[in-house]
Backbone atoms as SQL, in Angstrom:
CREATE TABLE atoms (id INTEGER PRIMARY KEY, chain TEXT, resi INTEGER, resn TEXT, atom TEXT, x REAL, y REAL, z REAL);
INSERT INTO atoms VALUES
  (1, 'A', 1, 'MET', 'N', 0.847, -1.175, 0.000),
  (2, 'A', 1, 'MET', 'CA', 0.000, 0.000, 0.000),
  (3, 'A', 1, 'MET', 'C', 0.896, 1.243, 0.000),
  (4, 'A', 2, 'ASP', 'N', 0.676, 2.108, -0.984),
  (5, 'A', 2, 'ASP', 'CA', 1.500, 3.323, -1.072),
  (6, 'A', 2, 'ASP', 'C', 0.939, 4.409, -0.166),
  (7, 'A', 3, 'GLU', 'N', 1.847, 5.099, 0.511),
  (8, 'A', 3, 'GLU', 'CA', 1.441, 6.250, 1.312),
  (9, 'A', 3, 'GLU', 'C', 1.883, 7.510, 0.588),
  (10, 'A', 4, 'GLU', 'N', 1.034, 8.529, 0.623),
  (11, 'A', 4, 'GLU', 'CA', 1.401, 9.782, -0.021),
  (12, 'A', 4, 'GLU', 'C', 2.481, 10.473, 0.802),
  (13, 'A', 5, 'PRO', 'N', 3.467, 11.082, 0.140),
  (14, 'A', 5, 'PRO', 'CA', 4.499, 11.796, 0.900),
  (15, 'A', 5, 'PRO', 'C', 3.910, 13.025, 1.575),
  (16, 'A', 6, 'ARG', 'N', 4.270, 13.195, 2.839),
  (17, 'A', 6, 'ARG', 'CA', 3.760, 14.339, 3.583),
  (18, 'A', 6, 'ARG', 'C', 4.669, 15.531, 3.343),
  (19, 'A', 7, 'GLY', 'N', 4.086, 16.731, 3.381),
  (20, 'A', 7, 'GLY', 'CA', 4.882, 17.943, 3.199),
  (21, 'A', 7, 'GLY', 'C', 5.765, 18.194, 4.412),
  (22, 'A', 8, 'LYS', 'N', 6.961, 18.675, 4.163),
  (23, 'A', 8, 'LYS', 'CA', 7.857, 18.957, 5.281),
  (24, 'A', 8, 'LYS', 'C', 7.614, 20.372, 5.787),
  (25, 'A', 9, 'VAL', 'N', 7.842, 20.568, 7.059),
  (26, 'A', 9, 'VAL', 'CA', 7.687, 21.882, 7.670),
  (27, 'A', 9, 'VAL', 'C', 9.077, 22.468, 7.829),
  (28, 'A', 10, 'ASP', 'N', 9.334, 23.548, 7.093),
  (29, 'A', 10, 'ASP', 'CA', 10.641, 24.182, 7.191),
  (30, 'A', 10, 'ASP', 'C', 10.472, 25.663, 7.510),
  (31, 'A', 11, 'ARG', 'N', 11.595, 26.361, 7.590),
  (32, 'A', 11, 'ARG', 'CA', 11.544, 27.781, 7.961),
  (33, 'A', 11, 'ARG', 'C', 10.746, 28.606, 6.966),
  (34, 'A', 12, 'VAL', 'N', 10.856, 28.303, 5.689),
  (35, 'A', 12, 'VAL', 'CA', 10.147, 29.080, 4.674),
  (36, 'A', 12, 'VAL', 'C', 8.640, 28.941, 4.856),
  (37, 'A', 13, 'ALA', 'N', 8.171, 27.737, 5.129),
  (38, 'A', 13, 'ALA', 'CA', 6.732, 27.520, 5.319),
  (39, 'A', 13, 'ALA', 'C', 6.248, 28.253, 6.564),
  (40, 'A', 14, 'ILE', 'N', 7.016, 28.185, 7.644),
  (41, 'A', 14, 'ILE', 'CA', 6.612, 28.855, 8.882),
  (42, 'A', 14, 'ILE', 'C', 6.604, 30.368, 8.675),
  (43, 'A', 15, 'LEU', 'N', 7.625, 30.910, 8.010),
  (44, 'A', 15, 'LEU', 'CA', 7.663, 32.349, 7.757),
  (45, 'A', 15, 'LEU', 'C', 6.520, 32.776, 6.847),
  (46, 'A', 16, 'TYR', 'N', 6.157, 31.935, 5.898),
  (47, 'A', 16, 'TYR', 'CA', 5.044, 32.260, 5.000),
  (48, 'A', 16, 'TYR', 'C', 3.741, 32.364, 5.776),
  (49, 'A', 17, 'ILE', 'N', 3.524, 31.416, 6.701),
  (50, 'A', 17, 'ILE', 'CA', 2.291, 31.425, 7.483),
  (51, 'A', 17, 'ILE', 'C', 2.299, 32.577, 8.479),
  (52, 'A', 18, 'VAL', 'N', 3.412, 32.738, 9.214),
  (53, 'A', 18, 'VAL', 'CA', 3.475, 33.753, 10.270),
  (54, 'A', 18, 'VAL', 'C', 3.521, 35.161, 9.680),
  (55, 'A', 19, 'GLY', 'N', 4.220, 35.344, 8.572),
  (56, 'A', 19, 'GLY', 'CA', 4.344, 36.672, 7.992),
  (57, 'A', 19, 'GLY', 'C', 3.372, 36.957, 6.868),
  (58, 'A', 20, 'GLY', 'N', 2.994, 35.934, 6.132),
  (59, 'A', 20, 'GLY', 'CA', 2.162, 36.148, 4.956),
  (60, 'A', 20, 'GLY', 'C', 0.705, 36.410, 5.272),
  (61, 'A', 21, 'VAL', 'N', 0.152, 35.665, 6.199),
  (62, 'A', 21, 'VAL', 'CA', -1.264, 35.826, 6.527),
  (63, 'A', 21, 'VAL', 'C', -1.539, 37.212, 7.117),
  (64, 'A', 22, 'PRO', 'N', -0.767, 37.678, 8.113),
  (65, 'A', 22, 'PRO', 'CA', -0.999, 39.039, 8.606),
  (66, 'A', 22, 'PRO', 'C', -0.770, 40.101, 7.526),
  (67, 'A', 23, 'ALA', 'N', 0.166, 39.873, 6.624),
  (68, 'A', 23, 'ALA', 'CA', 0.401, 40.840, 5.554),
  (69, 'A', 23, 'ALA', 'C', -0.804, 40.930, 4.634),
  (70, 'A', 24, 'ILE', 'N', -1.432, 39.802, 4.324),
  (71, 'A', 24, 'ILE', 'CA', -2.621, 39.811, 3.477),
  (72, 'A', 24, 'ILE', 'C', -3.766, 40.524, 4.189),
  (73, 'A', 25, 'VAL', 'N', -3.950, 40.241, 5.479),
  (74, 'A', 25, 'VAL', 'CA', -5.017, 40.898, 6.243),
  (75, 'A', 25, 'VAL', 'C', -4.777, 42.399, 6.300),
  (76, 'A', 26, 'LEU', 'N', -3.532, 42.804, 6.549),
  (77, 'A', 26, 'LEU', 'CA', -3.202, 44.227, 6.606),
  (78, 'A', 26, 'LEU', 'C', -3.455, 44.891, 5.252),
  (79, 'A', 27, 'PHE', 'N', -3.066, 44.235, 4.163),
  (80, 'A', 27, 'PHE', 'CA', -3.283, 44.781, 2.828),
  (81, 'A', 27, 'PHE', 'C', -4.767, 44.990, 2.559),
  (82, 'A', 28, 'LEU', 'N', -5.584, 43.979, 2.873),
  (83, 'A', 28, 'LEU', 'CA', -7.024, 44.117, 2.642),
  (84, 'A', 28, 'LEU', 'C', -7.621, 45.216, 3.509),
  (85, 'A', 29, 'THR', 'N', -7.152, 45.334, 4.741),
  (86, 'A', 29, 'THR', 'CA', -7.653, 46.390, 5.624),
  (87, 'A', 29, 'THR', 'C', -7.330, 47.766, 5.057),
  (88, 'A', 30, 'VAL', 'N', -6.116, 47.946, 4.564),
  (89, 'A', 30, 'VAL', 'CA', -5.720, 49.230, 3.987),
  (90, 'A', 30, 'VAL', 'C', -6.522, 49.522, 2.726),
  (91, 'A', 31, 'VAL', 'N', -6.715, 48.527, 1.878),
  (92, 'A', 31, 'VAL', 'CA', -7.470, 48.730, 0.640),
  (93, 'A', 31, 'VAL', 'C', -8.906, 49.146, 0.947),
  (94, 'A', 32, 'PHE', 'N', -9.547, 48.454, 1.883),
  (95, 'A', 32, 'PHE', 'CA', -10.929, 48.804, 2.214),
  (96, 'A', 32, 'PHE', 'C', -11.007, 50.153, 2.906),
  (97, 'A', 33, 'ALA', 'N', -10.021, 50.496, 3.739),
  (98, 'A', 33, 'ALA', 'CA', -10.025, 51.809, 4.396),
  (99, 'A', 33, 'ALA', 'C', -9.868, 52.923, 3.363),
  (100, 'A', 34, 'LEU', 'N', -8.988, 52.734, 2.397),
  (101, 'A', 34, 'LEU', 'CA', -8.824, 53.740, 1.341),
  (102, 'A', 34, 'LEU', 'C', -10.088, 53.851, 0.495),
  (103, 'A', 35, 'ALA', 'N', -10.712, 52.728, 0.203),
  (104, 'A', 35, 'ALA', 'CA', -11.940, 52.766, -0.594),
  (105, 'A', 35, 'ALA', 'C', -13.049, 53.492, 0.146),
  (106, 'A', 36, 'ARG', 'N', -13.159, 53.280, 1.437),
  (107, 'A', 36, 'ARG', 'CA', -14.197, 53.982, 2.203),
  (108, 'A', 36, 'ARG', 'C', -13.908, 55.461, 2.299),
  (109, 'A', 37, 'SER', 'N', -12.634, 55.823, 2.486),
  (110, 'A', 37, 'SER', 'CA', -12.297, 57.239, 2.639),
  (111, 'A', 37, 'SER', 'C', -12.484, 58.009, 1.328),
  (112, 'A', 38, 'CYS', 'N', -12.377, 57.328, 0.204),
  (113, 'A', 38, 'CYS', 'CA', -12.566, 57.976, -1.098),
  (114, 'A', 38, 'CYS', 'C', -13.985, 57.798, -1.619),
  (115, 'A', 39, 'ASN', 'N', -14.872, 57.222, -0.817),
  (116, 'A', 39, 'ASN', 'CA', -16.283, 57.033, -1.167),
  (117, 'A', 39, 'ASN', 'C', -16.478, 56.208, -2.437),
  (118, 'A', 40, 'PHE', 'N', -15.628, 55.195, -2.636),
  (119, 'A', 40, 'PHE', 'CA', -15.837, 54.280, -3.745),
  (120, 'A', 40, 'PHE', 'C', -16.947, 53.313, -3.382),
  (121, 'A', 41, 'PRO', 'N', -17.822, 52.975, -4.327),
  (122, 'A', 41, 'PRO', 'CA', -18.855, 51.970, -4.016),
  (123, 'A', 41, 'PRO', 'C', -18.227, 50.595, -3.814),
  (124, 'A', 42, 'ALA', 'N', -18.812, 49.814, -2.957),
  (125, 'A', 42, 'ALA', 'CA', -18.263, 48.493, -2.660),
  (126, 'A', 42, 'ALA', 'C', -18.447, 47.558, -3.844);
């Protein structure tokens, strides 16, 4: 029975999760704040 290879957890993956997710949230927050301040329709 073949087992699928599991993904390894390395520094790049941890940095992507720890740094990337907050960066995406911050980017979306800034975009929506700018859109609201300029009265763009949603």
